N, C-alpha and C positions, 0 to 999 in steps of 0.2 A: 628521559621518559616523560611522556605527556600523561599526567596523573588522571586527566579527565577520561581517558580511554580505558582505564583499569576496569571499569564497571559500566555497562552500557546505560544504567539509569541509577541516579542517585535516589530518585523517588521512591524505589522499592526498599531502600534501606531504612527508611524512616515512616513509611505509611504502611499499615497492614494490607496483606494481599487481598483480604476480603473486602476492605474499603475501595481499594483500586478496582476490584471486579464489580462491586456494586455501581461504582461510578461509571464504568464502561457500559454496563447494562442500562443505566439510567440515560446516558447520552445516546445510545443505540435506539432506545424506546422514543426519546425526544425526536430523533431523526426520522423515524417512521411516522410519528404523529405529524410532524411538520410537512413531510412530503405529501400526506394525504390532505392536509388543510391547503397547501398551496396549489395542488392539482385542482381541488374543488373550486378555488377562486381564480385560477389562471389556467389557460389552456395549453401552456408550454411545459411539457414534461422536463426538458432541459433546465428551465428556470426553477422548477420545483425541486428537482434533485440537487442542483447546485446550491440554492439558498438554503435548503435543509441541512446540507452537509456543512456549508459555511457557518450557519448558526450553531448547529449541534456539536460539530467536532472541532471548531476553531474558536469561535467567539465566546461561547458558553465556557469551555475550559479555561480560556485566557481570562475571562472574568472571575471564575472561581479561584484561580491562581492569584490574581490580583487581590482579591478578598482575603485569602489566606495569608499572603505576604503582609498586607496591611495589618492584620491582627497578630502577626508574629509567629504564625503556625505553618508557614510554607516559604519556599524559596523562589526565586525568579522562574518563571515559565520555561524559558529556554534552558536553564540549567537543570531544572528537575526532569525535563524530558530529554535532556542531552542533544539540544538542537544546536550542534556545533559545526564548525567548518569542515570541509573535506580537504584532505591533502591531495596534491597533484596526482600521484600515482593511484590513489583510491578512485579518483574520478575517472581515470582512464580505464580502469578494470570495470567500473560500473558501466561505462559506455559500452565496452565490449559485451558485458553481460546482458545489456538491454538489447543488443542486436542478436545475441546467440539464443535468448529464449523465445524469440518470436516464432520460429518454426516448430520447436517441441511443443510449445503451448497450443499452436494451431492445430497440429496433428493430433494431440491429445484431445483437444476440443471436438475434432471430427469424429474421433473414436467414441466419445462420450454421447454425442449427438446420435450416433448410430444405434447406441443402446437405449437412449431415452430422447426421442425427438422433441424439439421444442414445440409448445402448442401454438396454434394460430394466433391466439391472442397476444402472446409475446412477440411474435414476428411483426404483428400489426403495430404494437407499441413501439417496437424497435425502429420501424419505418418512420414513425412520428417524430423520432429524435433527429432525423435528417435535416440539416439547416435549409431554410428556404431562401436565403438572401445573405448579403454580406454581413449584416448585423447579427443574424442567427448564426452564421459561421464563427464570428468572433465570440459570441456568448457560448457556443458549443465548446470551442477550445479552452476558454477561460473556465468554464464550468466543469465539463467532463475530463478536460486534459490537464487542468491545473488545480482547481479548488477541491474537487472530490478526492483525487488521489492524496493530496496533502492532508486533508482532513481525515481520511481514512487511516493514514499512517499515524497521526497523533492518537487516534482511538485505539487501533489494533496493536500497533508496535509500541508507541509511547506510553500507553496506559494499561492495556490488557496484558500484553507480553511482560510488562514489569510486574504485574500481579502474579503471573504464573511462574516467573523465573525462579524465585526462591523456593517454591514448592517443587517444582519439576526439573530444574537445571537448564542450561542454555539450549541444548538441541531439542529436549522434549517440550520446552516452552515454545519454541519456534514451530515445531509440528503441531502442537495443540492450538496455538493462535492461527495457524494456517487453516486448520481444519474448521475452527470457528468462522474465519473470514469466508470460507467457501460456503458453509451452511447458511450463514445469515443473509446471503444474496438470494436465497430461496429459488435457485435455479438448477434442479437436478440434471438438466441437460448440459450444464457447464460446470458441474461440481468438481470433477477432476482437475481441469486446468485452473480453476479458481483456488483450490486447496494448494496445488503445487506452486502457483504464484505467491500465495501467502506464506508458504514455508520459505520460498527463495527470499522474499522481502524480510522475513524475520531473521534468517541467517545473515544477510547483509547487514542488518541493524546490529546484530550481535558482534559480527566480525570487525566492523568499523567503529562501533561505540558512539555513532552519532545518528540521530534520526534523519539528518539530511540525506544520508546515503539511500535508504529505501524510498524517501520522498522523491529523490532524483530519478531513481530506477522506475518508480511507479508512474511519474509524470511522463518520462520518456516513453514507456511502453504504451500508455494510454493515448498519447498524441500520435504515436506511430500507427496504432490500430485505427484510430479515428481518420487519419489521413488515408489509409488504404481504403477504408469504408466509403468515405466522402468522395474522394477524387477518382479512385480507381473502380469503385463499385464492387470491391472485393471484400468478403467477410472471411475469406481464407486465402492463404498464400498460394498462387498458381505455380505449378511445376515442382511441387515439393515431392521428391521421391524418398524412399526409406533411407538410402545412403546419405543423402543431404540432411535428412532430419537426424540421423545418428551423428553425423559430424557436428551439427549444431548443438546436440545434446552434450557431446564430448567437450565442445568449446565452453558451453555453459558451466560444466563442472570444473573445467580448468580455471575459469575466471573466478569461480567461488573459491577454489583452492588457493589461488594467489591472493585473493583478498584476505583470506584466513592467514596465510603465511606472512603477508605484509604486516598484519596487525600483530601477529606473534613476535615477529622481529622488533617491531616498534616498542611493544611492551616490555621488551627485555633489553633493548639497547638504548642507553642513555644518550641524549643529544637534544638539540633544539627542535622545536616543532617545525 
């Protein structure tokens, strides 16, 4: 048995939930402040979002952990947040899940926008994110496709979900973190798909016991959506009918169930990692 997989986060075992929740709020507030500052001094929203996420969700937490470890009050950053390697079968199911969630989230987003259309200001801001050249393209993929999803997983799953798990339990903590993940994006026209995305990422974290799993899923999803948007000019998946959406949703549930079953067997079956 791999003992590291028995609990998704060692951090919540020795740090009070209130402390972790306060840290999450502090980092999120710092992100908003830095985004506003960077936008004011630079005209690239992609750079502002990416730099703010890198500093707030990656570098500042890493510095805090380094300081705590040096003072003898904390463990290594990777161990506390369970940033562990993925097994081969887990990687395969996550890849399938990344494909399966595209259509259900797309259709849920279309339904959400039908209830609450996005304002023109948001659509204009969204258009400003489109890369204007090769350098812009590279920065967009590095920032929105890599840095932002990794940073958000450290904050929402690694820290916030760890704070909620001991109070709420595995599934309720995933649901609550997903709800918060959706709300703090402040996009009522995309709230439903954002919440569902957050819940799925939370369950993947809990099922695999490593933060690398939701990071991989989040990065894959973001880069796929970015590619459709940039190269195909599509913000929704064309030709998506109800039966295809239903089949994709079933595939999504099946992939999640297999991840859960795989972890359940691993926890109870001794053997090498």
